C-alpha positions, 0 to 999 in steps of 0.5 A: 628872746632877750631885749637888748639895748645900745646904739651900737654893739655890744648890745646888752640888757642895760645898754651900758656897754655900747661902744657909743651912745645915741646922738646927738654928739657934742664936740669942743676942740682946737683945730689946726688946719693947713691948706695946700694944692696938689695935683687935681688928678690925685684928688679925682682918683679918691672920688667914687661915682657919682661924685666929681671934682669941684669945678673951681680949685679942684686940687685944694686939700686941707689937713686938719689936726683936732684935739677934741673933748666930746659927749652925749646929751647927758654930758656924763663922759665929761666926768670920766674923761677917758670916754670924752677926750681924743685926737684926730687928723683928717684930710679933706678935699672938695667935690661936686654932686648934682651941681653943689660943692661938698667937702669930703674926708678922704683919710682920717686917723683917730686915737680912741675906739669910740671915735672910730665907731662914731666915724663909721656910723657917720661915713668917715673912713676912720683908722687908728693912729697916733696924733699929737698937736701943741696946746695953747695956754695963756700962762707960762712958757710951757705953751704958745699963745693964740697970738702973732708969733704963736708956733704950733707943731702937729704930727701924725703916725700910723702903724709905726710910721710917721705920715705927716708933720707940720709947724704953723706960725700964727700971723694975724686974725682971720675972717675964715678958717679956710675954704676946703672944709667949709661945705656940708660933707658928702660921705659914703656909708658902706658895708659889704655883704656877708655873702661873697659876690652879693651886693653890699648890705649898705651902700649910700651917699649921705650929706652930713653937717653940724646941727649947731656950731660956734667958734672963737676968733680964727687966726691965720699964719704960715705952715711948713707941712711935710708928708711921708711915704708908708707901705700901708698908707697913701696920704703922701700921694696928695703931694704938697705942690703949693701952700695956701694958708694955715689956720688955728681956731677953737670950735664947738659943734653938735652932730645929730645925723644927716640925709641920704643923697643917693 
C-alpha cells in the first residue's frame, strides 16, 4: 500500500499537492468592521442547539471585510503570493453556551480555494464569493489614509449578485475594534454520513481562537451599510435596524487548532 502525505486532499507521495499545509497558520491583514443591530429573532434562528442567544444585546451583528496575506510556518507562500493572498467577508453574531458568551460566524465568503478548505477544517461555513475593499496607503492620492476623514469602500457579491456594500469614514482612534467579534468562536464541524439515513460522520461543537494576536491602532467611524436580496443567499434577513459603529484595524493572528465543546 502506498504511503501518501498531505494535511488535506489530494494526498500524494510527497504531499506537495495538498490544498492546505498543516497548522499553525499565520495571518496578517486589514479589517474593516461594521457593527449594527438587527431583529434578535433573526440571529436566534441561526443558532443551532445547544447554542442560545447572547444574554445582552442579542441582535448585535458584525460584518467584516478582510484583506489577508497568510502562510504556514515555513512562510514559503509569501514568495509565491497566489498561495498567500485572499480576501473574505464574514458575518459574526454572539451566542451563549454553558453560561459563556461566544462569537459565531454565521456567513462567510472568500475568493480562494485554499481559504475555503482551511475554513471547513476550522468550522467556518465558507463559500466562494467576490470580495473587495479599499486599501490604505501613506502616499499619493490613489488611496485613503488611516486618519480622520479617511474613506473606505467595501463590496461583497456571490453567484453574480451583490450582497452587501459599505462606505466607512474614519473619525478618531478607538480603544477597541468592536465587541461582536471579541470572544472565542463557537463553531460546528459537520460532515453528513455517506450512507443515507445514518448519523453524521462528524458533528461537533468546537471552541477556537487565536494562538497569538497583535494589532495596530484601531480607528472608529461612521458607516453606510446596505444589504441586498439574492435567490441563493440569506444575508439580507439580518436587516440593518440600528447602526452601532464602524472600525478599521490592521492585525496579525496565528491559528493552531481548537477544542471540542460538545
